[in-house]
mmCIF file of the protein (N, C-alpha, C, O) and its ligand, coordinates in Angstrom:
data_MODEL
# 
_entry.id   MODEL 
# 
loop_
_entity.id 
_entity.type 
_entity.pdbx_number_of_molecules 
1 polymer     1 
2 non-polymer 1 
# 
_entity_poly.entity_id                      1 
_entity_poly.type                           'polypeptide(L)' 
_entity_poly.nstd_linkage                   no 
_entity_poly.nstd_monomer                   no 
_entity_poly.pdbx_seq_one_letter_code       
;(UNK)(UNK)(UNK)(UNK)(UNK)(UNK)(UNK)(UNK)(UNK)(UNK)(UNK)(UNK)(UNK)(UNK)(UNK)(UNK)
(UNK)(UNK)(UNK)(UNK)(UNK)(UNK)(UNK)(UNK)(UNK)(UNK)(UNK)(UNK)(UNK)(UNK)(UNK)(UNK)
(UNK)(UNK)(UNK)(UNK)(UNK)(UNK)(UNK)(UNK)(UNK)(UNK)(UNK)(UNK)(UNK)(UNK)(UNK)(UNK)
(UNK)(UNK)(UNK)(UNK)(UNK)
;
_entity_poly.pdbx_seq_one_letter_code_can   XXXXXXXXXXXXXXXXXXXXXXXXXXXXXXXXXXXXXXXXXXXXXXXXXXXXX 
_entity_poly.pdbx_strand_id                 A 
# 
loop_
_entity_poly_seq.entity_id 
_entity_poly_seq.num 
_entity_poly_seq.mon_id 
_entity_poly_seq.hetero 
1 1  UNK n 
1 2  UNK n 
1 3  UNK n 
1 4  UNK n 
1 5  UNK n 
1 6  UNK n 
1 7  UNK n 
1 8  UNK n 
1 9  UNK n 
1 10 UNK n 
1 11 UNK n 
1 12 UNK n 
1 13 UNK n 
1 14 UNK n 
1 15 UNK n 
1 16 UNK n 
1 17 UNK n 
1 18 UNK n 
1 19 UNK n 
1 20 UNK n 
1 21 UNK n 
1 22 UNK n 
1 23 UNK n 
1 24 UNK n 
1 25 UNK n 
1 26 UNK n 
1 27 UNK n 
1 28 UNK n 
1 29 UNK n 
1 30 UNK n 
1 31 UNK n 
1 32 UNK n 
1 33 UNK n 
1 34 UNK n 
1 35 UNK n 
1 36 UNK n 
1 37 UNK n 
1 38 UNK n 
1 39 UNK n 
1 40 UNK n 
1 41 UNK n 
1 42 UNK n 
1 43 UNK n 
1 44 UNK n 
1 45 UNK n 
1 46 UNK n 
1 47 UNK n 
1 48 UNK n 
1 49 UNK n 
1 50 UNK n 
1 51 UNK n 
1 52 UNK n 
1 53 UNK n 
# 
loop_
_struct_asym.id 
_struct_asym.entity_id 
A 1 
B 2 
# 
loop_
_chem_comp.id 
_chem_comp.type 
_chem_comp.mon_nstd_flag 
UNK 'L-peptide linking' . 
ZN  non-polymer         . 
# 
_pdbx_entity_nonpoly.entity_id   2 
_pdbx_entity_nonpoly.name        ? 
_pdbx_entity_nonpoly.comp_id     ZN 
# 
_pdbx_nonpoly_scheme.asym_id         B 
_pdbx_nonpoly_scheme.entity_id       2 
_pdbx_nonpoly_scheme.mon_id          ZN 
_pdbx_nonpoly_scheme.ndb_seq_num     1 
_pdbx_nonpoly_scheme.pdb_seq_num     101 
_pdbx_nonpoly_scheme.auth_seq_num    101 
_pdbx_nonpoly_scheme.pdb_mon_id      ZN 
_pdbx_nonpoly_scheme.auth_mon_id     ZN 
_pdbx_nonpoly_scheme.pdb_strand_id   A 
_pdbx_nonpoly_scheme.pdb_ins_code    . 
# 
loop_
_atom_site.group_PDB 
_atom_site.id 
_atom_site.type_symbol 
_atom_site.label_atom_id 
_atom_site.label_alt_id 
_atom_site.label_comp_id 
_atom_site.label_asym_id 
_atom_site.label_entity_id 
_atom_site.label_seq_id 
_atom_site.pdbx_PDB_ins_code 
_atom_site.Cartn_x 
_atom_site.Cartn_y 
_atom_site.Cartn_z 
_atom_site.occupancy 
_atom_site.B_iso_or_equiv 
_atom_site.pdbx_formal_charge 
_atom_site.auth_seq_id 
_atom_site.auth_comp_id 
_atom_site.auth_asym_id 
_atom_site.auth_atom_id 
_atom_site.pdbx_PDB_model_num 
ATOM   1   N  N  . UNK A 1 1  ? 90.776  136.380 89.158 1.00 0.00 ? 1   UNK A N  1 
ATOM   2   C  CA . UNK A 1 1  ? 92.175  136.346 88.712 1.00 0.00 ? 1   UNK A CA 1 
ATOM   3   C  C  . UNK A 1 1  ? 93.025  135.553 89.683 1.00 0.00 ? 1   UNK A C  1 
ATOM   4   O  O  . UNK A 1 1  ? 93.001  135.792 90.890 1.00 0.00 ? 1   UNK A O  1 
ATOM   5   N  N  . UNK A 1 2  ? 93.765  134.619 89.150 1.00 0.00 ? 2   UNK A N  1 
ATOM   6   C  CA . UNK A 1 2  ? 94.641  133.824 90.003 1.00 0.00 ? 2   UNK A CA 1 
ATOM   7   C  C  . UNK A 1 2  ? 96.082  134.274 89.859 1.00 0.00 ? 2   UNK A C  1 
ATOM   8   O  O  . UNK A 1 2  ? 96.363  135.331 89.295 1.00 0.00 ? 2   UNK A O  1 
ATOM   9   N  N  . UNK A 1 3  ? 96.976  133.475 90.366 1.00 0.00 ? 3   UNK A N  1 
ATOM   10  C  CA . UNK A 1 3  ? 98.392  133.795 90.213 1.00 0.00 ? 3   UNK A CA 1 
ATOM   11  C  C  . UNK A 1 3  ? 98.801  133.565 88.771 1.00 0.00 ? 3   UNK A C  1 
ATOM   12  O  O  . UNK A 1 3  ? 98.355  132.618 88.123 1.00 0.00 ? 3   UNK A O  1 
ATOM   13  N  N  . UNK A 1 4  ? 99.631  134.422 88.296 1.00 0.00 ? 4   UNK A N  1 
ATOM   14  C  CA . UNK A 1 4  ? 100.106 134.241 86.929 1.00 0.00 ? 4   UNK A CA 1 
ATOM   15  C  C  . UNK A 1 4  ? 101.367 133.400 86.923 1.00 0.00 ? 4   UNK A C  1 
ATOM   16  O  O  . UNK A 1 4  ? 102.216 133.524 87.806 1.00 0.00 ? 4   UNK A O  1 
ATOM   17  N  N  . UNK A 1 5  ? 101.483 132.544 85.922 1.00 0.00 ? 5   UNK A N  1 
ATOM   18  C  CA . UNK A 1 5  ? 102.766 131.860 85.775 1.00 0.00 ? 5   UNK A CA 1 
ATOM   19  C  C  . UNK A 1 5  ? 103.737 132.870 85.194 1.00 0.00 ? 5   UNK A C  1 
ATOM   20  O  O  . UNK A 1 5  ? 103.341 133.919 84.688 1.00 0.00 ? 5   UNK A O  1 
ATOM   21  N  N  . UNK A 1 6  ? 104.977 132.545 85.273 1.00 0.00 ? 6   UNK A N  1 
ATOM   22  C  CA . UNK A 1 6  ? 105.985 133.489 84.798 1.00 0.00 ? 6   UNK A CA 1 
ATOM   23  C  C  . UNK A 1 6  ? 106.006 133.519 83.276 1.00 0.00 ? 6   UNK A C  1 
ATOM   24  O  O  . UNK A 1 6  ? 106.630 132.684 82.620 1.00 0.00 ? 6   UNK A O  1 
ATOM   25  N  N  . UNK A 1 7  ? 105.303 134.511 82.741 1.00 0.00 ? 7   UNK A N  1 
ATOM   26  C  CA . UNK A 1 7  ? 105.135 134.589 81.297 1.00 0.00 ? 7   UNK A CA 1 
ATOM   27  C  C  . UNK A 1 7  ? 106.405 134.842 80.511 1.00 0.00 ? 7   UNK A C  1 
ATOM   28  O  O  . UNK A 1 7  ? 106.467 134.549 79.317 1.00 0.00 ? 7   UNK A O  1 
ATOM   29  N  N  . UNK A 1 8  ? 107.393 135.369 81.152 1.00 0.00 ? 8   UNK A N  1 
ATOM   30  C  CA . UNK A 1 8  ? 108.598 135.665 80.376 1.00 0.00 ? 8   UNK A CA 1 
ATOM   31  C  C  . UNK A 1 8  ? 109.429 134.410 80.112 1.00 0.00 ? 8   UNK A C  1 
ATOM   32  O  O  . UNK A 1 8  ? 110.253 134.386 79.199 1.00 0.00 ? 8   UNK A O  1 
ATOM   33  N  N  . UNK A 1 9  ? 109.210 133.378 80.908 1.00 0.00 ? 9   UNK A N  1 
ATOM   34  C  CA . UNK A 1 9  ? 110.003 132.161 80.739 1.00 0.00 ? 9   UNK A CA 1 
ATOM   35  C  C  . UNK A 1 9  ? 109.190 131.000 80.175 1.00 0.00 ? 9   UNK A C  1 
ATOM   36  O  O  . UNK A 1 9  ? 109.758 130.048 79.639 1.00 0.00 ? 9   UNK A O  1 
ATOM   37  N  N  . UNK A 1 10 ? 107.876 131.072 80.292 1.00 0.00 ? 10  UNK A N  1 
ATOM   38  C  CA . UNK A 1 10 ? 107.011 129.985 79.820 1.00 0.00 ? 10  UNK A CA 1 
ATOM   39  C  C  . UNK A 1 10 ? 106.083 130.453 78.704 1.00 0.00 ? 10  UNK A C  1 
ATOM   40  O  O  . UNK A 1 10 ? 105.642 131.602 78.676 1.00 0.00 ? 10  UNK A O  1 
ATOM   41  N  N  . UNK A 1 11 ? 105.804 129.546 77.802 1.00 0.00 ? 11  UNK A N  1 
ATOM   42  C  CA . UNK A 1 11 ? 104.853 129.874 76.732 1.00 0.00 ? 11  UNK A CA 1 
ATOM   43  C  C  . UNK A 1 11 ? 103.434 129.626 77.257 1.00 0.00 ? 11  UNK A C  1 
ATOM   44  O  O  . UNK A 1 11 ? 103.266 129.125 78.369 1.00 0.00 ? 11  UNK A O  1 
ATOM   45  N  N  . UNK A 1 12 ? 102.421 129.972 76.470 1.00 0.00 ? 12  UNK A N  1 
ATOM   46  C  CA . UNK A 1 12 ? 101.035 129.825 76.942 1.00 0.00 ? 12  UNK A CA 1 
ATOM   47  C  C  . UNK A 1 12 ? 100.650 128.392 77.310 1.00 0.00 ? 12  UNK A C  1 
ATOM   48  O  O  . UNK A 1 12 ? 99.672  128.182 78.028 1.00 0.00 ? 12  UNK A O  1 
ATOM   49  N  N  . UNK A 1 13 ? 101.399 127.416 76.833 1.00 0.00 ? 13  UNK A N  1 
ATOM   50  C  CA . UNK A 1 13 ? 101.110 126.021 77.185 1.00 0.00 ? 13  UNK A CA 1 
ATOM   51  C  C  . UNK A 1 13 ? 101.797 125.606 78.480 1.00 0.00 ? 13  UNK A C  1 
ATOM   52  O  O  . UNK A 1 13 ? 101.676 124.460 78.913 1.00 0.00 ? 13  UNK A O  1 
ATOM   53  N  N  . UNK A 1 14 ? 102.513 126.534 79.092 1.00 0.00 ? 14  UNK A N  1 
ATOM   54  C  CA . UNK A 1 14 ? 103.168 126.239 80.351 1.00 0.00 ? 14  UNK A CA 1 
ATOM   55  C  C  . UNK A 1 14 ? 104.506 125.544 80.214 1.00 0.00 ? 14  UNK A C  1 
ATOM   56  O  O  . UNK A 1 14 ? 105.055 125.019 81.184 1.00 0.00 ? 14  UNK A O  1 
ATOM   57  N  N  . UNK A 1 15 ? 105.028 125.547 78.987 1.00 0.00 ? 15  UNK A N  1 
ATOM   58  C  CA . UNK A 1 15 ? 106.339 124.931 78.764 1.00 0.00 ? 15  UNK A CA 1 
ATOM   59  C  C  . UNK A 1 15 ? 107.406 126.018 78.732 1.00 0.00 ? 15  UNK A C  1 
ATOM   60  O  O  . UNK A 1 15 ? 107.144 127.141 78.301 1.00 0.00 ? 15  UNK A O  1 
ATOM   61  N  N  . UNK A 1 16 ? 108.610 125.683 79.189 1.00 0.00 ? 16  UNK A N  1 
ATOM   62  C  CA . UNK A 1 16 ? 109.679 126.682 79.129 1.00 0.00 ? 16  UNK A CA 1 
ATOM   63  C  C  . UNK A 1 16 ? 109.959 127.073 77.676 1.00 0.00 ? 16  UNK A C  1 
ATOM   64  O  O  . UNK A 1 16 ? 109.989 126.222 76.787 1.00 0.00 ? 16  UNK A O  1 
ATOM   65  N  N  . UNK A 1 17 ? 110.158 128.338 77.455 1.00 0.00 ? 17  UNK A N  1 
ATOM   66  C  CA . UNK A 1 17 ? 110.483 128.792 76.103 1.00 0.00 ? 17  UNK A CA 1 
ATOM   67  C  C  . UNK A 1 17 ? 111.910 128.396 75.764 1.00 0.00 ? 17  UNK A C  1 
ATOM   68  O  O  . UNK A 1 17 ? 112.738 128.147 76.640 1.00 0.00 ? 17  UNK A O  1 
ATOM   69  N  N  . UNK A 1 18 ? 112.168 128.348 74.463 1.00 0.00 ? 18  UNK A N  1 
ATOM   70  C  CA . UNK A 1 18 ? 113.522 128.073 74.030 1.00 0.00 ? 18  UNK A CA 1 
ATOM   71  C  C  . UNK A 1 18 ? 114.409 129.253 74.397 1.00 0.00 ? 18  UNK A C  1 
ATOM   72  O  O  . UNK A 1 18 ? 114.065 130.405 74.129 1.00 0.00 ? 18  UNK A O  1 
ATOM   73  N  N  . UNK A 1 19 ? 115.539 128.966 75.003 1.00 0.00 ? 19  UNK A N  1 
ATOM   74  C  CA . UNK A 1 19 ? 116.420 130.035 75.436 1.00 0.00 ? 19  UNK A CA 1 
ATOM   75  C  C  . UNK A 1 19 ? 117.702 130.069 74.628 1.00 0.00 ? 19  UNK A C  1 
ATOM   76  O  O  . UNK A 1 19 ? 118.262 129.029 74.280 1.00 0.00 ? 19  UNK A O  1 
ATOM   77  N  N  . UNK A 1 20 ? 118.154 131.263 74.338 1.00 0.00 ? 20  UNK A N  1 
ATOM   78  C  CA . UNK A 1 20 ? 119.429 131.446 73.648 1.00 0.00 ? 20  UNK A CA 1 
ATOM   79  C  C  . UNK A 1 20 ? 120.408 132.069 74.630 1.00 0.00 ? 20  UNK A C  1 
ATOM   80  O  O  . UNK A 1 20 ? 120.129 133.106 75.233 1.00 0.00 ? 20  UNK A O  1 
ATOM   81  N  N  . UNK A 1 21 ? 121.552 131.427 74.780 1.00 0.00 ? 21  UNK A N  1 
ATOM   82  C  CA . UNK A 1 21 ? 122.521 131.961 75.732 1.00 0.00 ? 21  UNK A CA 1 
ATOM   83  C  C  . UNK A 1 21 ? 123.271 133.151 75.145 1.00 0.00 ? 21  UNK A C  1 
ATOM   84  O  O  . UNK A 1 21 ? 123.863 133.946 75.876 1.00 0.00 ? 21  UNK A O  1 
ATOM   85  N  N  . UNK A 1 22 ? 123.240 133.265 73.824 1.00 0.00 ? 22  UNK A N  1 
ATOM   86  C  CA . UNK A 1 22 ? 123.932 134.363 73.170 1.00 0.00 ? 22  UNK A CA 1 
ATOM   87  C  C  . UNK A 1 22 ? 122.945 135.398 72.644 1.00 0.00 ? 22  UNK A C  1 
ATOM   88  O  O  . UNK A 1 22 ? 121.988 135.049 71.953 1.00 0.00 ? 22  UNK A O  1 
ATOM   89  N  N  . UNK A 1 23 ? 123.170 136.660 72.965 1.00 0.00 ? 23  UNK A N  1 
ATOM   90  C  CA . UNK A 1 23 ? 122.280 137.711 72.492 1.00 0.00 ? 23  UNK A CA 1 
ATOM   91  C  C  . UNK A 1 23 ? 122.340 137.812 70.973 1.00 0.00 ? 23  UNK A C  1 
ATOM   92  O  O  . UNK A 1 23 ? 121.336 138.080 70.314 1.00 0.00 ? 23  UNK A O  1 
ATOM   93  N  N  . UNK A 1 24 ? 123.524 137.595 70.435 1.00 0.00 ? 24  UNK A N  1 
ATOM   94  C  CA . UNK A 1 24 ? 123.700 137.684 68.988 1.00 0.00 ? 24  UNK A CA 1 
ATOM   95  C  C  . UNK A 1 24 ? 122.853 136.643 68.275 1.00 0.00 ? 24  UNK A C  1 
ATOM   96  O  O  . UNK A 1 24 ? 122.218 136.929 67.260 1.00 0.00 ? 24  UNK A O  1 
ATOM   97  N  N  . UNK A 1 25 ? 122.852 135.426 68.822 1.00 0.00 ? 25  UNK A N  1 
ATOM   98  C  CA . UNK A 1 25 ? 122.051 134.345 68.243 1.00 0.00 ? 25  UNK A CA 1 
ATOM   99  C  C  . UNK A 1 25 ? 120.556 134.658 68.344 1.00 0.00 ? 25  UNK A C  1 
ATOM   100 O  O  . UNK A 1 25 ? 119.796 134.444 67.400 1.00 0.00 ? 25  UNK A O  1 
ATOM   101 N  N  . UNK A 1 26 ? 120.162 135.159 69.487 1.00 0.00 ? 26  UNK A N  1 
ATOM   102 C  CA . UNK A 1 26 ? 118.756 135.509 69.701 1.00 0.00 ? 26  UNK A CA 1 
ATOM   103 C  C  . UNK A 1 26 ? 118.322 136.585 68.711 1.00 0.00 ? 26  UNK A C  1 
ATOM   104 O  O  . UNK A 1 26 ? 117.214 136.549 68.177 1.00 0.00 ? 26  UNK A O  1 
ATOM   105 N  N  . UNK A 1 27 ? 119.203 137.526 68.483 1.00 0.00 ? 27  UNK A N  1 
ATOM   106 C  CA . UNK A 1 27 ? 118.918 138.617 67.553 1.00 0.00 ? 27  UNK A CA 1 
ATOM   107 C  C  . UNK A 1 27 ? 118.743 138.074 66.136 1.00 0.00 ? 27  UNK A C  1 
ATOM   108 O  O  . UNK A 1 27 ? 117.833 138.477 65.413 1.00 0.00 ? 27  UNK A O  1 
ATOM   109 N  N  . UNK A 1 28 ? 119.616 137.168 65.758 1.00 0.00 ? 28  UNK A N  1 
ATOM   110 C  CA . UNK A 1 28 ? 119.531 136.551 64.427 1.00 0.00 ? 28  UNK A CA 1 
ATOM   111 C  C  . UNK A 1 28 ? 118.219 135.803 64.255 1.00 0.00 ? 28  UNK A C  1 
ATOM   112 O  O  . UNK A 1 28 ? 117.530 135.960 63.247 1.00 0.00 ? 28  UNK A O  1 
ATOM   113 N  N  . UNK A 1 29 ? 117.884 135.000 65.233 1.00 0.00 ? 29  UNK A N  1 
ATOM   114 C  CA . UNK A 1 29 ? 116.660 134.200 65.172 1.00 0.00 ? 29  UNK A CA 1 
ATOM   115 C  C  . UNK A 1 29 ? 115.419 135.088 65.185 1.00 0.00 ? 29  UNK A C  1 
ATOM   116 O  O  . UNK A 1 29 ? 114.447 134.820 64.479 1.00 0.00 ? 29  UNK A O  1 
ATOM   117 N  N  . UNK A 1 30 ? 115.458 136.133 65.981 1.00 0.00 ? 30  UNK A N  1 
ATOM   118 C  CA . UNK A 1 30 ? 114.335 137.066 66.056 1.00 0.00 ? 30  UNK A CA 1 
ATOM   119 C  C  . UNK A 1 30 ? 114.103 137.716 64.695 1.00 0.00 ? 30  UNK A C  1 
ATOM   120 O  O  . UNK A 1 30 ? 112.968 137.876 64.246 1.00 0.00 ? 30  UNK A O  1 
ATOM   121 N  N  . UNK A 1 31 ? 115.194 138.081 64.062 1.00 0.00 ? 31  UNK A N  1 
ATOM   122 C  CA . UNK A 1 31 ? 115.107 138.724 62.754 1.00 0.00 ? 31  UNK A CA 1 
ATOM   123 C  C  . UNK A 1 31 ? 114.540 137.738 61.738 1.00 0.00 ? 31  UNK A C  1 
ATOM   124 O  O  . UNK A 1 31 ? 113.700 138.091 60.910 1.00 0.00 ? 31  UNK A O  1 
ATOM   125 N  N  . UNK A 1 32 ? 115.012 136.506 61.817 1.00 0.00 ? 32  UNK A N  1 
ATOM   126 C  CA . UNK A 1 32 ? 114.599 135.468 60.872 1.00 0.00 ? 32  UNK A CA 1 
ATOM   127 C  C  . UNK A 1 32 ? 113.105 135.181 60.973 1.00 0.00 ? 32  UNK A C  1 
ATOM   128 O  O  . UNK A 1 32 ? 112.438 134.952 59.964 1.00 0.00 ? 32  UNK A O  1 
ATOM   129 N  N  . UNK A 1 33 ? 112.589 135.195 62.194 1.00 0.00 ? 33  UNK A N  1 
ATOM   130 C  CA . UNK A 1 33 ? 111.171 134.879 62.400 1.00 0.00 ? 33  UNK A CA 1 
ATOM   131 C  C  . UNK A 1 33 ? 110.286 136.122 62.517 1.00 0.00 ? 33  UNK A C  1 
ATOM   132 O  O  . UNK A 1 33 ? 109.084 136.013 62.762 1.00 0.00 ? 33  UNK A O  1 
ATOM   133 N  N  . UNK A 1 34 ? 110.878 137.285 62.344 1.00 0.00 ? 34  UNK A N  1 
ATOM   134 C  CA . UNK A 1 34 ? 110.113 138.519 62.451 1.00 0.00 ? 34  UNK A CA 1 
ATOM   135 C  C  . UNK A 1 34 ? 109.614 138.784 63.861 1.00 0.00 ? 34  UNK A C  1 
ATOM   136 O  O  . UNK A 1 34 ? 108.526 139.326 64.055 1.00 0.00 ? 34  UNK A O  1 
ATOM   137 N  N  . UNK A 1 35 ? 110.429 138.390 64.858 1.00 0.00 ? 35  UNK A N  1 
ATOM   138 C  CA . UNK A 1 35 ? 110.029 138.586 66.257 1.00 0.00 ? 35  UNK A CA 1 
ATOM   139 C  C  . UNK A 1 35 ? 111.003 139.513 66.957 1.00 0.00 ? 35  UNK A C  1 
ATOM   140 O  O  . UNK A 1 35 ? 111.992 139.966 66.381 1.00 0.00 ? 35  UNK A O  1 
ATOM   141 N  N  . UNK A 1 36 ? 110.697 139.778 68.201 1.00 0.00 ? 36  UNK A N  1 
ATOM   142 C  CA . UNK A 1 36 ? 111.626 140.539 69.017 1.00 0.00 ? 36  UNK A CA 1 
ATOM   143 C  C  . UNK A 1 36 ? 112.223 139.584 70.044 1.00 0.00 ? 36  UNK A C  1 
ATOM   144 O  O  . UNK A 1 36 ? 111.770 138.447 70.174 1.00 0.00 ? 36  UNK A O  1 
ATOM   145 N  N  . UNK A 1 37 ? 113.228 140.038 70.767 1.00 0.00 ? 37  UNK A N  1 
ATOM   146 C  CA . UNK A 1 37 ? 113.820 139.170 71.779 1.00 0.00 ? 37  UNK A CA 1 
ATOM   147 C  C  . UNK A 1 37 ? 114.037 139.974 73.053 1.00 0.00 ? 37  UNK A C  1 
ATOM   148 O  O  . UNK A 1 37 ? 114.075 141.204 73.032 1.00 0.00 ? 37  UNK A O  1 
ATOM   149 N  N  . UNK A 1 38 ? 114.178 139.260 74.151 1.00 0.00 ? 38  UNK A N  1 
ATOM   150 C  CA . UNK A 1 38 ? 114.381 139.935 75.427 1.00 0.00 ? 38  UNK A CA 1 
ATOM   151 C  C  . UNK A 1 38 ? 115.159 139.013 76.344 1.00 0.00 ? 38  UNK A C  1 
ATOM   152 O  O  . UNK A 1 38 ? 115.189 137.799 76.140 1.00 0.00 ? 38  UNK A O  1 
ATOM   153 N  N  . UNK A 1 39 ? 115.793 139.596 77.360 1.00 0.00 ? 39  UNK A N  1 
ATOM   154 C  CA . UNK A 1 39 ? 116.533 138.816 78.325 1.00 0.00 ? 39  UNK A CA 1 
ATOM   155 C  C  . UNK A 1 39 ? 115.583 138.370 79.420 1.00 0.00 ? 39  UNK A C  1 
ATOM   156 O  O  . UNK A 1 39 ? 114.842 139.173 79.986 1.00 0.00 ? 39  UNK A O  1 
ATOM   157 N  N  . UNK A 1 40 ? 115.615 137.081 79.710 1.00 0.00 ? 40  UNK A N  1 
ATOM   158 C  CA . UNK A 1 40 ? 114.723 136.508 80.700 1.00 0.00 ? 40  UNK A CA 1 
ATOM   159 C  C  . UNK A 1 40 ? 115.277 136.685 82.106 1.00 0.00 ? 40  UNK A C  1 
ATOM   160 O  O  . UNK A 1 40 ? 116.449 136.411 82.363 1.00 0.00 ? 40  UNK A O  1 
ATOM   161 N  N  . UNK A 1 41 ? 114.428 137.142 83.004 1.00 0.00 ? 41  UNK A N  1 
ATOM   162 C  CA . UNK A 1 41 ? 114.850 137.340 84.373 1.00 0.00 ? 41  UNK A CA 1 
ATOM   163 C  C  . UNK A 1 41 ? 114.868 136.055 85.183 1.00 0.00 ? 41  UNK A C  1 
ATOM   164 O  O  . UNK A 1 41 ? 115.395 136.025 86.295 1.00 0.00 ? 41  UNK A O  1 
ATOM   165 N  N  . UNK A 1 42 ? 114.288 134.986 84.625 1.00 0.00 ? 42  UNK A N  1 
ATOM   166 C  CA . UNK A 1 42 ? 114.222 133.707 85.322 1.00 0.00 ? 42  UNK A CA 1 
ATOM   167 C  C  . UNK A 1 42 ? 115.472 132.873 85.073 1.00 0.00 ? 42  UNK A C  1 
ATOM   168 O  O  . UNK A 1 42 ? 116.107 132.395 86.013 1.00 0.00 ? 42  UNK A O  1 
ATOM   169 N  N  . UNK A 1 43 ? 115.819 132.701 83.804 1.00 0.00 ? 43  UNK A N  1 
ATOM   170 C  CA . UNK A 1 43 ? 116.952 131.837 83.471 1.00 0.00 ? 43  UNK A CA 1 
ATOM   171 C  C  . UNK A 1 43 ? 118.163 132.619 82.976 1.00 0.00 ? 43  UNK A C  1 
ATOM   172 O  O  . UNK A 1 43 ? 119.246 132.053 82.827 1.00 0.00 ? 43  UNK A O  1 
ATOM   173 N  N  . UNK A 1 44 ? 117.989 133.911 82.721 1.00 0.00 ? 44  UNK A N  1 
ATOM   174 C  CA . UNK A 1 44 ? 119.119 134.718 82.291 1.00 0.00 ? 44  UNK A CA 1 
ATOM   175 C  C  . UNK A 1 44 ? 119.474 134.568 80.824 1.00 0.00 ? 44  UNK A C  1 
ATOM   176 O  O  . UNK A 1 44 ? 120.423 135.183 80.340 1.00 0.00 ? 44  UNK A O  1 
ATOM   177 N  N  . UNK A 1 45 ? 118.695 133.734 80.109 1.00 0.00 ? 45  UNK A N  1 
ATOM   178 C  CA . UNK A 1 45 ? 118.928 133.588 78.681 1.00 0.00 ? 45  UNK A CA 1 
ATOM   179 C  C  . UNK A 1 45 ? 117.998 134.506 77.903 1.00 0.00 ? 45  UNK A C  1 
ATOM   180 O  O  . UNK A 1 45 ? 117.207 135.253 78.478 1.00 0.00 ? 45  UNK A O  1 
ATOM   181 N  N  . UNK A 1 46 ? 118.111 134.432 76.596 1.00 0.00 ? 46  UNK A N  1 
ATOM   182 C  CA . UNK A 1 46 ? 117.260 135.280 75.748 1.00 0.00 ? 46  UNK A CA 1 
ATOM   183 C  C  . UNK A 1 46 ? 116.158 134.459 75.128 1.00 0.00 ? 46  UNK A C  1 
ATOM   184 O  O  . UNK A 1 46 ? 116.395 133.348 74.653 1.00 0.00 ? 46  UNK A O  1 
ATOM   185 N  N  . UNK A 1 47 ? 114.942 135.002 75.129 1.00 0.00 ? 47  UNK A N  1 
ATOM   186 C  CA . UNK A 1 47 ? 113.799 134.334 74.508 1.00 0.00 ? 47  UNK A CA 1 
ATOM   187 C  C  . UNK A 1 47 ? 113.249 135.220 73.403 1.00 0.00 ? 47  UNK A C  1 
ATOM   188 O  O  . UNK A 1 47 ? 113.427 136.439 73.409 1.00 0.00 ? 47  UNK A O  1 
ATOM   189 N  N  . UNK A 1 48 ? 112.582 134.582 72.460 1.00 0.00 ? 48  UNK A N  1 
ATOM   190 C  CA . UNK A 1 48 ? 111.922 135.349 71.402 1.00 0.00 ? 48  UNK A CA 1 
ATOM   191 C  C  . UNK A 1 48 ? 110.503 135.691 71.843 1.00 0.00 ? 48  UNK A C  1 
ATOM   192 O  O  . UNK A 1 48 ? 109.863 134.925 72.564 1.00 0.00 ? 48  UNK A O  1 
ATOM   193 N  N  . UNK A 1 49 ? 110.028 136.832 71.407 1.00 0.00 ? 49  UNK A N  1 
ATOM   194 C  CA . UNK A 1 49 ? 108.663 137.254 71.738 1.00 0.00 ? 49  UNK A CA 1 
ATOM   195 C  C  . UNK A 1 49 ? 107.930 137.644 70.473 1.00 0.00 ? 49  UNK A C  1 
ATOM   196 O  O  . UNK A 1 49 ? 108.511 138.223 69.556 1.00 0.00 ? 49  UNK A O  1 
ATOM   197 N  N  . UNK A 1 50 ? 106.655 137.324 70.432 1.00 0.00 ? 50  UNK A N  1 
ATOM   198 C  CA . UNK A 1 50 ? 105.845 137.748 69.302 1.00 0.00 ? 50  UNK A CA 1 
ATOM   199 C  C  . UNK A 1 50 ? 105.675 139.254 69.353 1.00 0.00 ? 50  UNK A C  1 
ATOM   200 O  O  . UNK A 1 50 ? 105.465 139.823 70.424 1.00 0.00 ? 50  UNK A O  1 
ATOM   201 N  N  . UNK A 1 51 ? 105.765 139.891 68.221 1.00 0.00 ? 51  UNK A N  1 
ATOM   202 C  CA . UNK A 1 51 ? 105.534 141.341 68.216 1.00 0.00 ? 51  UNK A CA 1 
ATOM   203 C  C  . UNK A 1 51 ? 104.090 141.648 68.561 1.00 0.00 ? 51  UNK A C  1 
ATOM   204 O  O  . UNK A 1 51 ? 103.210 140.834 68.282 1.00 0.00 ? 51  UNK A O  1 
ATOM   205 N  N  . UNK A 1 52 ? 103.822 142.792 69.154 1.00 0.00 ? 52  UNK A N  1 
ATOM   206 C  CA . UNK A 1 52 ? 102.445 143.156 69.505 1.00 0.00 ? 52  UNK A CA 1 
ATOM   207 C  C  . UNK A 1 52 ? 101.561 143.216 68.267 1.00 0.00 ? 52  UNK A C  1 
ATOM   208 O  O  . UNK A 1 52 ? 101.981 143.699 67.216 1.00 0.00 ? 52  UNK A O  1 
ATOM   209 N  N  . UNK A 1 53 ? 100.349 142.728 68.399 1.00 0.00 ? 53  UNK A N  1 
ATOM   210 C  CA . UNK A 1 53 ? 99.438  142.725 67.255 1.00 0.00 ? 53  UNK A CA 1 
ATOM   211 C  C  . UNK A 1 53 ? 98.674  144.021 67.159 1.00 0.00 ? 53  UNK A C  1 
ATOM   212 O  O  . UNK A 1 53 ? 97.860  144.192 66.251 1.00 0.00 ? 53  UNK A O  1 
HETATM 213 ZN ZN . ZN  B 2 .  ? 113.827 131.995 80.680 1.00 0.00 2 101 ZN  A ZN 1 
# 
């Protein structure tokens, strides 16, 4: 096991996730795509997360 990249801010391809500065917007988008959202500790914005399978 090596060091983990910061999973809350980067997607599995190592690219920064799309961030929403507004919680309301993140909530709308999460609902639209059937995902959840969370506040990122790295950039302070909101990212969408896939629901647990
Ligand atoms: Zn982030």
